[in-house]
Backbone bond lengths (Angstrom), bond angles and torsions (degrees), N, CA, C in turn:
res aa  C-N    CA-C-N  psi(-1)  N-CA   C-N-CA  omega(-1)  CA-C   N-CA-C  phi
1 M - - - 1.457 - - 1.528 111.34 -
2 K 1.368 116.25 -41.35 1.460 119.89 179.37 1.518 110.73 -61.46
3 K 1.352 116.16 -39.66 1.470 119.89 -179.82 1.524 110.92 -60.38
4 I 1.295 117.05 -42.29 1.474 121.51 -179.27 1.526 109.58 -64.13
5 A 1.314 117.94 -42.53 1.468 121.47 179.45 1.524 111.00 -63.77
6 I 1.330 117.34 -41.90 1.471 121.04 179.28 1.522 110.25 -64.91
7 V 1.336 117.52 -43.44 1.464 121.48 178.43 1.525 109.97 -62.61
8 A 1.324 117.08 -41.40 1.471 120.88 179.94 1.525 110.62 -63.11
9 I 1.336 116.74 -44.03 1.473 120.49 178.81 1.525 109.95 -62.45
10 F 1.328 117.06 -42.87 1.461 121.21 179.01 1.529 111.03 -61.27
11 L 1.333 116.78 -44.08 1.471 120.23 -179.78 1.524 111.64 -65.42
12 V 1.334 116.82 -38.44 1.466 119.92 177.10 1.530 110.10 -64.50
13 A 1.338 116.98 -43.70 1.471 120.79 179.07 1.521 110.47 -63.24
14 L 1.320 117.34 -43.26 1.464 121.65 178.69 1.519 110.40 -62.22
15 S 1.312 116.72 -41.76 1.462 121.34 179.05 1.527 110.36 -62.33
16 C 1.340 117.02 -42.52 1.472 120.40 178.87 1.515 111.19 -63.73
17 K 1.336 116.50 -39.37 1.461 120.00 179.37 1.518 109.90 -60.97
18 N 1.318 116.68 -48.99 1.464 120.23 -179.51 1.518 111.42 -63.06
19 E 1.340 116.35 -37.46 1.459 119.66 179.11 1.523 111.20 -62.09
20 N 1.335 117.38 -40.83 1.467 119.74 179.86 1.519 111.68 -64.09
21 S 1.333 117.59 -39.77 1.459 120.58 177.92 1.526 110.61 -66.13
22 E 1.321 115.93 -45.92 1.470 120.18 179.03 1.524 110.95 -66.31
23 L 1.325 116.31 -36.50 1.459 120.31 177.24 1.526 110.35 -63.16
24 G 1.334 116.67 -41.40 1.456 120.47 175.39 1.519 111.57 -58.27
25 D 1.334 116.16 -43.07 1.468 120.62 177.90 1.531 110.97 -61.76
26 Q 1.338 116.18 -41.95 1.469 119.90 -179.86 1.535 110.75 -64.65
27 Y 1.323 116.34 -44.88 1.466 119.21 178.14 1.529 110.81 -62.03
28 Y 1.316 116.04 -41.10 1.464 119.41 -179.88 1.533 110.33 -61.16
29 R 1.329 116.11 -48.73 1.475 119.97 -179.94 1.529 111.72 -60.57
30 A 1.334 116.48 -32.48 1.469 121.07 -179.82 1.531 112.53 -81.66
31 G 1.337 116.36 -6.22 1.461 119.72 179.53 1.522 114.08 84.41
32 D 1.329 117.24 9.90 1.467 120.75 177.18 1.528 107.81 -95.20
33 Y 1.330 115.14 79.97 1.456 121.12 -169.77 1.530 112.69 -72.25
34 E 1.322 117.99 -30.80 1.466 119.58 177.51 1.525 110.70 -63.80
35 K 1.321 116.10 -46.09 1.467 118.98 178.50 1.525 110.94 -67.81
36 A 1.323 117.39 -32.34 1.465 120.09 176.11 1.523 110.03 -62.37
37 V 1.336 116.38 -45.95 1.467 120.12 178.02 1.525 110.15 -58.40
38 E 1.329 117.20 -45.12 1.465 120.66 179.46 1.527 111.29 -59.69
39 A 1.328 117.07 -45.42 1.468 120.31 -177.98 1.523 111.08 -66.78
40 Y 1.325 117.56 -43.23 1.470 119.62 178.26 1.531 110.89 -64.50
41 T 1.329 116.29 -40.25 1.465 119.93 -179.90 1.530 110.30 -62.95
42 E 1.311 116.49 -42.61 1.471 120.29 177.68 1.528 110.31 -62.12
43 Y 1.311 116.36 -43.58 1.472 120.19 178.91 1.536 110.50 -62.87
44 L 1.320 116.27 -40.24 1.467 120.64 -177.34 1.533 112.18 -71.20
45 R 1.313 118.44 -17.93 1.466 120.12 173.00 1.531 110.31 -64.03
46 M 1.329 115.34 -33.32 1.467 120.17 -179.13 1.527 112.29 -94.47
47 Q 1.300 116.28 -28.28 1.472 122.77 -178.75 1.523 109.17 -130.63
48 P 1.327 118.26 71.09 1.466 120.99 -170.47 1.525 115.07 -66.16
49 R 1.312 118.73 -11.98 1.465 120.06 -177.33 1.532 112.33 -111.04
50 D 1.322 116.61 15.80 1.466 119.77 -178.68 1.533 109.70 -74.49
51 I 1.319 116.10 105.89 1.469 122.71 -174.01 1.525 111.88 -58.38
52 K 1.319 116.52 -45.58 1.471 120.50 -176.72 1.531 110.88 -59.47
53 S 1.321 116.93 -45.15 1.466 120.15 -178.35 1.519 111.99 -70.45
54 I 1.334 116.63 -37.03 1.472 119.30 176.57 1.525 109.40 -62.11
55 Y 1.334 115.58 -47.66 1.464 120.20 -178.73 1.533 110.97 -62.61
56 N 1.337 115.95 -47.20 1.463 119.21 -177.95 1.522 111.92 -64.84
57 R 1.338 116.97 -34.76 1.464 118.60 175.44 1.534 109.62 -64.72
58 G 1.338 116.74 -39.50 1.459 120.17 176.09 1.514 111.82 -58.86
59 R 1.335 116.31 -41.31 1.471 119.85 177.99 1.530 110.99 -64.43
60 A 1.334 115.68 -39.80 1.464 119.43 178.92 1.536 110.50 -65.80
61 Y 1.344 116.93 -42.97 1.461 119.66 175.22 1.531 110.77 -57.51
62 E 1.316 114.81 -41.82 1.466 119.30 179.90 1.521 111.00 -60.13
63 E 1.316 116.66 -43.95 1.469 120.55 179.27 1.527 111.49 -63.25
64 L 1.325 116.03 -28.36 1.471 120.48 178.03 1.522 112.11 -82.98
65 G 1.328 117.42 -2.79 1.454 121.21 -178.11 1.514 112.65 79.09
66 Q 1.310 117.75 13.86 1.465 122.67 179.30 1.531 107.81 -95.48
67 H 1.322 114.67 73.00 1.461 121.15 -169.23 1.527 113.67 -69.38
68 E 1.322 117.75 -33.60 1.468 119.18 178.34 1.532 110.77 -65.84
69 E 1.341 116.37 -40.98 1.459 120.26 177.85 1.533 109.96 -65.53
70 A 1.335 116.03 -39.46 1.469 119.86 177.55 1.520 110.20 -61.78
71 L 1.331 116.71 -46.23 1.463 120.70 179.50 1.527 110.73 -59.91
72 T 1.324 117.05 -41.37 1.467 120.61 177.98 1.527 110.43 -57.81
73 D 1.342 116.74 -44.25 1.469 119.50 179.16 1.524 111.66 -68.31
74 F 1.322 118.19 -40.72 1.462 119.88 -179.98 1.529 110.65 -64.73
75 R 1.332 116.55 -39.16 1.472 119.89 176.71 1.527 110.76 -66.27
76 R 1.309 115.93 -36.21 1.471 120.03 177.43 1.525 110.65 -65.14
77 V 1.324 116.90 -38.46 1.469 120.86 176.30 1.523 109.37 -57.88
78 I 1.339 116.19 -47.51 1.471 120.13 -178.16 1.527 111.15 -66.50
79 K 1.337 116.45 -35.66 1.467 119.40 177.75 1.529 110.10 -63.21
80 E 1.325 116.75 -43.13 1.465 121.35 -179.47 1.528 111.41 -74.24
81 D 1.327 115.63 -33.97 1.467 120.67 -176.88 1.527 108.91 -140.92
82 P 1.336 118.18 86.72 1.469 121.65 -176.27 1.535 113.94 -59.66
83 L 1.315 117.93 -15.61 1.462 121.35 -179.15 1.524 112.24 -98.67
84 N 1.324 117.15 13.44 1.459 120.91 -176.48 1.532 110.31 -78.30
85 V 1.305 115.87 109.33 1.468 122.84 -177.64 1.526 111.05 -62.05
86 N 1.326 117.10 -45.69 1.463 120.58 -176.96 1.527 112.27 -62.72
87 G 1.321 117.21 -36.39 1.456 120.12 178.71 1.520 111.66 -62.59
88 H 1.335 116.10 -48.57 1.475 120.20 179.61 1.526 110.86 -64.25
89 L 1.330 116.40 -43.13 1.459 120.18 -177.63 1.523 111.52 -66.31
90 S 1.327 116.88 -38.51 1.470 119.52 178.81 1.524 111.12 -66.01
91 I 1.322 117.20 -38.21 1.468 119.06 177.38 1.526 109.73 -64.08
92 A 1.322 117.01 -41.63 1.469 120.46 179.76 1.521 111.26 -65.03
93 N 1.316 116.12 -51.13 1.459 121.56 -170.25 1.523 112.48 -82.58
94 D 1.308 115.88 -52.71 1.456 119.86 -170.19 1.517 113.43 -84.52
95 Y 1.308 116.49 -13.39 1.457 118.43 -179.58 1.531 110.95 -115.23
96 Y 1.321 117.86 -69.07 1.464 119.59 -171.79 1.526 112.98 -68.74
97 Y 1.326 118.60 -41.63 1.467 118.62 179.34 1.528 110.44 -63.89
98 R 1.318 116.40 -40.07 1.460 120.97 178.88 1.525 110.70 -61.55
99 L 1.334 116.93 -34.33 1.470 121.45 179.17 1.538 113.05 -83.46
100 K 1.312 116.60 -0.72 1.468 123.03 -176.97 1.524 112.01 64.15
101 D 1.320 115.15 29.84 1.470 121.77 174.60 1.531 106.03 -96.15
102 Y 1.327 115.20 83.26 1.461 120.49 -169.37 1.529 112.85 -74.16
103 E 1.320 117.62 -29.46 1.470 119.21 177.29 1.528 110.64 -63.61
104 N 1.346 116.82 -45.94 1.460 119.76 177.90 1.523 111.77 -70.19
105 T 1.326 117.14 -29.80 1.463 119.80 174.35 1.524 109.30 -59.65
106 I 1.328 115.94 -48.28 1.473 120.46 179.66 1.526 110.29 -62.99
107 F 1.336 116.75 -41.83 1.467 120.73 -179.57 1.531 110.63 -57.50
108 F 1.332 117.36 -48.99 1.464 119.91 -177.53 1.530 111.96 -76.76
109 A 1.319 118.16 -28.30 1.470 119.81 172.43 1.522 109.37 -64.69
110 D 1.339 116.93 -41.56 1.469 120.28 176.52 1.525 111.50 -64.26
111 K 1.342 117.11 -38.14 1.471 120.01 175.56 1.528 109.83 -59.56
112 T 1.329 115.53 -43.94 1.459 120.58 178.57 1.525 110.27 -60.85
113 L 1.337 115.86 -46.05 1.464 120.03 -178.35 1.523 112.01 -67.96
114 G 1.319 117.65 -26.55 1.457 120.36 173.73 1.519 112.02 -66.19
115 L 1.332 115.84 -26.64 1.465 121.41 179.06 1.524 111.86 -93.96
116 D 1.327 115.75 -29.11 1.471 121.32 -178.10 1.525 107.94 -148.69
117 E 1.326 115.85 87.87 1.471 119.94 -175.09 1.518 113.13 -66.61
118 N 1.318 117.21 -12.87 1.470 121.20 -178.95 1.524 112.11 -104.22
119 N 1.308 117.23 33.54 1.457 121.64 -179.57 1.533 109.10 -95.89
120 P 1.337 117.45 104.30 1.469 119.22 -175.84 1.531 113.38 -65.81
121 L 1.329 117.55 -30.83 1.463 119.50 178.58 1.526 110.55 -66.26
122 A 1.325 117.31 -41.85 1.467 120.25 179.19 1.525 110.76 -64.08
123 H 1.333 117.51 -41.95 1.472 120.26 177.36 1.531 110.91 -62.62
124 T 1.328 116.78 -44.02 1.468 120.67 -179.00 1.523 110.88 -65.52
125 L 1.305 116.41 -44.00 1.461 120.77 178.43 1.525 110.91 -61.56
126 K 1.313 116.06 -42.67 1.469 120.73 176.88 1.528 109.95 -60.92
127 G 1.339 116.80 -42.04 1.457 120.70 177.48 1.524 112.27 -61.22
128 K 1.327 116.24 -43.45 1.471 119.57 179.04 1.525 111.25 -61.52
129 A 1.341 116.00 -42.07 1.467 119.52 179.60 1.529 110.61 -65.19
130 H 1.344 117.26 -43.46 1.464 120.13 177.15 1.532 110.08 -60.46
131 Q 1.323 116.32 -41.38 1.466 119.58 -179.34 1.532 110.45 -63.17
132 K 1.315 117.58 -42.91 1.466 120.77 178.76 1.531 111.24 -62.78
133 L 1.336 116.26 -29.89 1.466 120.76 178.77 1.530 112.71 -85.51
134 G 1.348 116.29 0.22 1.455 120.38 -179.50 1.516 113.67 79.69
135 Q 1.301 117.50 13.31 1.474 122.79 179.18 1.527 107.90 -94.32
136 L 1.330 114.75 77.77 1.452 120.49 -166.47 1.529 113.44 -73.24
137 E 1.324 118.71 -36.25 1.463 120.12 177.79 1.521 110.42 -63.95
138 E 1.337 116.39 -43.03 1.463 120.40 178.67 1.529 110.42 -64.24
139 A 1.332 116.00 -38.64 1.465 119.98 178.49 1.521 110.70 -62.20
140 M 1.327 116.58 -48.26 1.470 120.32 -179.68 1.529 110.55 -61.16
141 S 1.310 116.22 -42.10 1.460 120.61 179.10 1.533 111.03 -60.68
142 S 1.318 117.10 -41.35 1.468 120.59 179.59 1.524 111.57 -67.40
143 Y 1.339 117.36 -42.45 1.468 119.80 177.92 1.526 110.45 -62.85
144 N 1.339 116.18 -43.23 1.465 119.58 178.92 1.523 111.18 -61.96
145 A 1.323 116.40 -38.94 1.473 119.94 178.30 1.523 110.40 -63.08
146 A 1.329 116.77 -43.64 1.472 120.12 179.35 1.521 111.00 -60.17
147 I 1.326 116.06 -43.93 1.465 120.42 -177.96 1.525 111.17 -69.48
148 S 1.335 117.05 -37.11 1.472 118.62 179.26 1.531 110.74 -66.94
149 I 1.330 117.27 -28.39 1.461 121.35 178.19 1.526 111.24 -77.99
150 N 1.332 115.80 -42.29 1.466 119.94 -177.37 1.524 108.94 -140.56
151 K 1.299 116.10 101.17 1.469 121.48 -177.15 1.526 112.68 -69.97
152 E 1.321 117.60 -4.34 1.461 121.03 179.79 1.531 112.08 -112.28
153 F 1.330 117.39 18.66 1.463 121.72 -179.72 1.526 108.32 -91.85
154 A 1.317 115.32 94.02 1.467 122.15 -170.67 1.524 113.32 -59.29
155 D 1.317 117.79 -38.27 1.470 120.34 -176.38 1.526 111.83 -60.96
156 A 1.325 116.95 -33.54 1.473 119.62 178.58 1.532 110.45 -66.19
157 Y 1.331 117.01 -38.41 1.470 119.96 178.03 1.531 110.89 -67.68
158 V 1.331 116.99 -41.81 1.471 120.36 178.64 1.529 109.37 -61.26
159 S 1.328 115.97 -45.49 1.464 120.21 -178.02 1.524 111.50 -66.31
160 R 1.323 116.09 -43.85 1.471 118.77 178.90 1.526 110.53 -66.02
161 G 1.326 116.59 -38.58 1.456 119.98 176.68 1.519 112.04 -61.26
162 S 1.319 116.62 -41.11 1.471 120.61 178.72 1.523 110.88 -64.08
163 L 1.326 116.54 -40.06 1.461 119.67 176.56 1.532 110.11 -64.70
164 R 1.318 116.92 -40.08 1.472 120.19 179.73 1.527 111.42 -66.13
165 V 1.325 117.81 -33.16 1.472 119.78 174.14 1.527 108.92 -61.47
166 Y 1.318 116.82 -46.73 1.457 121.27 179.38 1.528 111.21 -59.78
167 L 1.350 116.49 -35.58 1.467 121.55 179.60 1.529 112.15 -83.80
168 K 1.329 116.14 5.99 1.470 123.16 179.81 1.532 112.17 61.94
169 Q 1.322 116.06 36.14 1.466 123.49 175.59 1.534 107.94 -107.69
170 N 1.343 115.36 61.29 1.464 120.02 -170.50 1.524 113.62 -62.20
171 T 1.326 118.34 -36.95 1.463 119.80 -179.50 1.523 110.22 -62.36
172 R 1.312 115.90 -44.83 1.467 119.93 179.33 1.527 110.86 -70.06
173 A 1.326 116.77 -35.78 1.467 120.71 176.75 1.525 110.34 -61.67
174 C 1.323 116.27 -44.34 1.467 120.44 179.24 1.519 111.04 -60.43
175 A 1.318 116.77 -41.22 1.468 120.41 178.54 1.532 109.67 -59.85
176 D 1.336 116.82 -43.62 1.467 120.12 178.51 1.528 111.32 -63.65
177 F 1.328 117.27 -44.80 1.464 120.46 -179.06 1.534 110.70 -62.43
178 K 1.324 116.36 -39.49 1.473 119.88 -179.36 1.527 111.35 -68.41
179 I 1.321 116.67 -37.36 1.472 119.46 175.78 1.529 109.11 -63.97
180 A 1.332 116.55 -45.60 1.472 120.43 179.91 1.525 110.46 -59.45
181 K 1.327 116.90 -41.35 1.465 120.27 178.85 1.518 110.68 -63.53
182 S 1.339 116.83 -42.44 1.467 120.05 179.22 1.531 111.71 -64.52
183 L 1.338 116.39 -21.90 1.463 121.25 178.09 1.532 112.17 -90.48
184 G 1.340 116.53 3.32 1.453 120.74 174.18 1.512 115.66 98.62
185 S 1.334 117.96 9.10 1.458 119.67 179.25 1.525 109.34 -68.49
186 D 1.330 116.12 128.96 1.465 119.97 -179.66 1.523 112.60 -91.49
187 Q 1.318 117.56 -1.04 1.467 120.41 -178.81 1.527 113.21 -96.64
188 T 1.324 117.65 3.66 1.465 119.20 -173.46 1.526 114.60 -96.87
189 S 1.301 118.76 -17.97 1.474 119.71 -176.16 1.526 111.39 -56.61
190 N 1.332 117.17 -47.69 1.473 120.67 179.60 1.526 111.12 -64.95
191 L 1.344 116.55 -38.49 1.467 120.31 179.92 1.525 110.63 -64.90
192 I 1.320 116.47 -42.66 1.465 120.68 178.68 1.530 109.74 -63.80
193 Q 1.330 116.57 -43.88 1.451 120.14 179.90 1.531 111.25 -63.66
194 K 1.315 117.11 -36.47 1.461 121.20 -176.75 1.520 112.87 -77.96
195 Y 1.342 118.35 -39.56 1.461 120.92 -169.93 1.524 115.24 -112.30
196 C 1.318 117.56 -7.53 1.467 118.51 -172.25 1.525 112.95 -116.83
197 Q 1.313 118.10 20.85 1.483 120.39 -179.95 1.514 111.47 -97.82
């Protein structure tokens, strides 16, 4: 009888743990990031090494503008799982690029590409950082790599088009902007109106 009671208590506790993680996901999807953080934190009290919940809490912190807390969670993800692509990419994109620390952006984009060489977001992000540093050949190479990997990755076309405008290659820039628009990019209408008339 005692064994059955212990198993029942364990199953109830396990069920509560899963509910908190799923509840965090629901709050996140609904845009209630504070409650998502609370639910993930509660879940992590019982499962402190759960990569998914650590990462998702970091994303929720990011949405709240609590970037240092987000970085702490993303670094924790990498500590627990050094091969975690999302952890490296989030540090590159959501932290260093936002801070205009382009050298570290490239460093973590390269870390991501070392784990997943076919990641178009990492290539595009690396290209943007190179472009901000004035390393235009490297930027173009990164955008081209992103597009060769995923011909439907609109952000790479927008970024390459912007670089082509800077290089005074307006015809080619317009082609990139139009492709990005056809792929659903909402940031290209103004660019097309400005450079393609």
